N, C-alpha and C positions, 0 to 999 in steps of 0.2 A: 103483482105481488102485494100481499097485505102488509099493513103497517107493522104488525108484530114480526113478520118474516124479515122485513127490511131492518128492523131494529136488531134482530138476531144476526143478520149478515154484517151490519156495521159493528156490532160488539165483537164478532169473530175477527173482523179485519183489524180492529183496534188492538186486540190481543196479539195478533200476529205482528203488527207493526211495532209494538212495544217490545216484543221478545226476539225479533229478527234483526240482526245487525247488517245482513247482506241480502239484497234482492236485486233482480234484474227485470226491467219492464220491456215488453215487446208489443208491437202492433200485429195481431194475428189475422188481420183482414185478408180474406182470400184462402185461408187454410180450411181444408175439409175437416169433418169430425174425426175421420180416420187419422189425418195428419196430426191433429191436436192430441189424440189419444196416444199415438206413437211417441210424440215428443214428450208427453207427460210421463210415459214409462221410462224413457231414457233419462230424464232429469231426476226421476225418483231414485234411480240407481246411484246418482251422484249426490244424493241428500238434499234435493230441492222439490218442493211441491208447486206445480205449474197450475195456476188458477186463473180462470177467466173472470173478470170483475166488471161491475158497472161503475162508470166514472163518478156518477153523482154520489153513490154510496161510499165509494173509496175516498172521495174528497172529504166527506164528512168524517170518515174514520181517520184520515191523515191529519186533519185539523185537531181532532180530539186526542190523537196519540202524539201530537207534536212533531209529525213527520212532514214538515213543510217542503222539504226538498222533493218530495214525491209529486206535489201538485202540478209542477210544470210538465210532468211526463204523462199526465192523464188527458190525452187528446186523441179522439178516435177509439176504435175497438181496442181494448186493453187486456193483456194477460200478464200476470206477475209470477216470476219464479221466486218463491220464498225459500231461502236456504235454511236448513236446520243447523244446529250448533256444530254438528260433525260433517256438514256438507263441504264439498270441494268447489269453491268459486271458479277456479280455473277450468275444471271439467264441465261445469254448468255453462260457462261462457263459451267453451268449445262446442258443446252440443247445440246451443242456440245459434251460434255463428254458422255451424254446418247446416242446420235446418234453414237458415236464411239463404245460404248459397244454393241448397238443393231445391227448395220450393220456389225461390225467387219472388216470394210474396211476404214472408215473415220479415218484419223490420225491427231491429233492436233500437230502442230509444235511449236507453241509459239505465241507471240504477243507483244503488247505494252499496258501497263496500265498507263494512265496519264503520258506518257513520259518515263516510266520505262520499260526496256526490260524484257520479260517473256519467259521462256522456256516451253517446253511441260509439264513438271512436275509442273511448277508454275501454269499453267492454270488448271491442274487437282486438285491441292491444292485449287485454287480459287473456283472450282466447289464444293468442300467439305465444304465450309463455309455455315453458315445459310444465309437465304435470307437477302437482303440489309436492309429491314425495321426492321427485328429482330436485325441486327447488330447495327442499329442506336439507337433502344430503349435500347439495352444493354450498349451502349456507354453513352447515356444520364443518365442511372441509375448509372453507375460507376462514372460519373463526378459530377452529381448533389448532391449526398449524401455528400461527403466530402466538396463540395462547400458550401452547406447550413450550414454545421457545422462551417466552417470558417466565414461565414457571421454572424452567431449567436454569435460567440466569439467577433467579433468586434462591433456588434450593441448592445449587452446586456449592457456593461458599458455606452454606449452613452445614452441608454434609462434611466438608473438609474440616470445619471447626469441631464438629462432633467427634470425628476420627482422631483429631489431635488431642482433645480432652480425654477420650477413652485411653489413648496410649499413655498420657501423662498419669492418669489414675492408676493404671496397671503398674507403672514405674514406681510411683510413690507407695503403693501397697506392698510392693516387693521390698522396698527399702525399710518400710515400717513394720515388717514382720507379719504382714497379712491384715493390718488394720484397714478397715474400710474408709475410703476417701470420697468425699462429695465432689461433684464437678466444680463448685465454687471454690473449694479448697485447692483443687488441682490447678485451677486457673491462677490462683493467687500465690501458689508455692513457687519459690525461686528455683531456677535451674541449678543442678549440682555443679560445683566448681570443678574445673579441669586443671590439671597441672600445666604451668606455663612452660614455654619452650626453654626458658633460662634454667629451670630446675633440672638437675641431672639425676638419672636413676642410678642405683648401686652398680648395675652392670656397666653403665657408661664410665663411672669412676674407676672401676676395676680395670676396664680396658685401657684407660688412660695411664694407669700405673704400670701396667705391663709394657706399654709402648716406651715409657721413660726408662724402665730397667733395661729393655733391649737396646736402647740408644746408648746408655752409659756403658753397657757391656761391650758394645761395638767400639766405642771410643777407646777403651782400655786396650783392646787388641791392636789397634793402630799404633 
C-alpha cells in the first residue's frame, strides 16, 4: 500500500472514530471471505459497518482521534463494527455473538458503548438483553406509571379549587344581578350570612300563638 493510500485510510478511520460513539471490536481470524461478507450484511441491517482494519493504521488513527480506549483491543487480526447514529447496539452485539457461536472462530474482544469501554463479557451481556424497542417500552412503562400518579396528586387539589371558585363566581354573579366577578374577588368575598337557630320565622311565631290559644281555651272548659 502506497503512502498516499495509507494516509487516506488513516484519515477515514479518524473521521469514523470521531463521529462514532459505539463500536465493537472482534478477531476475525479463521473466518472465510463468505463468512465475513455474510456477517457484514447482517450488521448493515442493524446500522453497523463491519470493516477489516490494519492495526498499525488503526493505532495511528486512534491516537489522532483521541480514542485511547481502542488501543488495547488492537491485537491480532482486527475487524470493527462501527455503529451509525441510528444503529442498534443490542442487535449488533447479538449478531456478533451468534456468529461467534456458529463459526467457533470469531472472537469478540470488546468495544466502546457511547464513550464507555466494554470488555468481551460486557458485549456478550449486551447481546443477552431484549431488543432495543422492547427496552424502550419497558422503560416508558416503568416511568410513566409513577409519573402519572404524581401528576394526579398535584392536579386533583387544583381541580377541586377551580371548581369551588367557579361555583362561588356563579353565586356572586347571581346575587349581583349578572355583574362579572373575577376569581380573585370570588376568593375574597365573604360567605352570605345564614339565619341563626335562635331566630324564629313568622310561621314559627304564628304556630306558637295558636298553641297558647288552644291551651287557654282548653283550661276554660275544665
